[in-house]
N, C-alpha and C positions, 0 to 999 in steps of 0.2 A: 504494500500499500504505500502511496507517496506520502512524504511527510506533511504536506498540506492538507491532506484528507484526514490524516490522523489527528492533526491539531484543530481542525474544523469539528470532527466528532468529539474530541475532548472538551472543546469550548461549549458545543451545544450540550453536552452532558452536564457539564458546571453550571451552565444557566438554568438548565432544567432543575438540577438539584437546588440551585439557589432560590428559584421561584417557588418551589415546593416548601423550602425551609421557611422562606419569608411568609408565604401563605399560611403555614401551621404556626410558626412562632412569632411572627411579627405582627404589628398592628393592634396588639393588645395593650391596654391601659396597664402601667406598672402595678405589681402587686397590692399595695395599699389602697390603690384607687380603683381597682378591677371589680370588687364585689359590692361596690357602694350603690345605694339606691340612688334615684334620679335627684340632683341638687338643684332642679329648677324653681323650688320653693326659696331656697337659700338666696338664689339670684334675684328673685322678685322682692324678697325681703331687704336685701342689700340695696337694690335699685329699683325701687317701686316705680319709677316713672319710664324705665326702660322697657320696651316692647319685647315680647318672646323672640320675635324675629331677629330683633338686634343683638339680643343676648346669644341667640343660637349662631349668628353669622360671626359673632366674636369668637365663640368656642370652637367653632369649625376651623377658624384661622388658626387657633392654638393648637388643636389636635391634627390638623394638616401638617403643620410646622414640625410636630413630634412624630409624624408617621403613624398616626392612630386612627383607627377606624372611626368614620362620621357617627355612627351611632353610640360612641362612648363619650361624645363631647360634654353630655349632661352629668357625667360621673365626677367632674371637676367642680369644686366650689369657689365662691369668690375669695375665700382666705387661704387657699392652697397656694403656697409658695411655689413659683416657677422652678426655682433651683431645687426645690425638694422633689417635684416631679421628675426633673432631670436626673437627680441623684437616684431616684428610685429606679429609673430606667437604666442607669448606668452606675451601679454601686461601686465597681472596680475603675480606679483611675487607669488601670492598664488596658481597658478595652477602648478602642477608638469609637467615637460618637459618629452620629450621621449629620452633624452640623444643624442640629434642631434650634439652638438658641440663635444662631446666625440666620436661620430660615426665618425665624419667629420675628427676629428684628427687620428683616427685608420685607416680610409681609406686613407688619406694622407700619412701615413708613409707606409702602405702596397703596395698602387700603385705607389707612387711617391719617396719613401724614405725620405720624408719630415716630421720633428718634428714639428708640429703645436705650441706646447708649447714654442718652442725657438723663433718662430716668433710672438706670439700672443700680439696683443694690441687692445684696445678697438674700435680703428677706422681701424682694418684691413679689406681691402676691397677683393673682389674675384679676382680683377686684380692683386693685389700684391701677393696673394697666387698662382694665375695662373703663374705669372712670376717666381716664385721660383720653381714650380712643374715641370715646363719644359715637358720632355717626361716622358712618363709611364716607369715603370721598365720592364725589359724583363722578360717573364714568364719562370720559369724554376725551 
């Protein structure tokens, strides 16, 4: 067999296994957040004037940035620290991350015009970020 064909077959096998691995193990909320009930009430209590769609849109940005499934967005509460979610996902500093925090910063800037770097502190909560994000930018 030509070496190019062997390489392509090995690459296809690797990509197939990676996709299966990611589908089975990836996309789930980190342990402490996984078994939570819906946190929608906590969000409405913390932000009574915010609409459900506004809250869900913000949480969709967060879960997408962290590579989590959309149906898990309401498992996160306003008082959850962003870094705590990150640390739950990557408890070991030896494991490389998937640039979740950088993606979140990019999305916050793109969707809401918010510079996460200006706001950042280690105890920053989702609620604090939501309060600053307000309404999404108009498309255009």
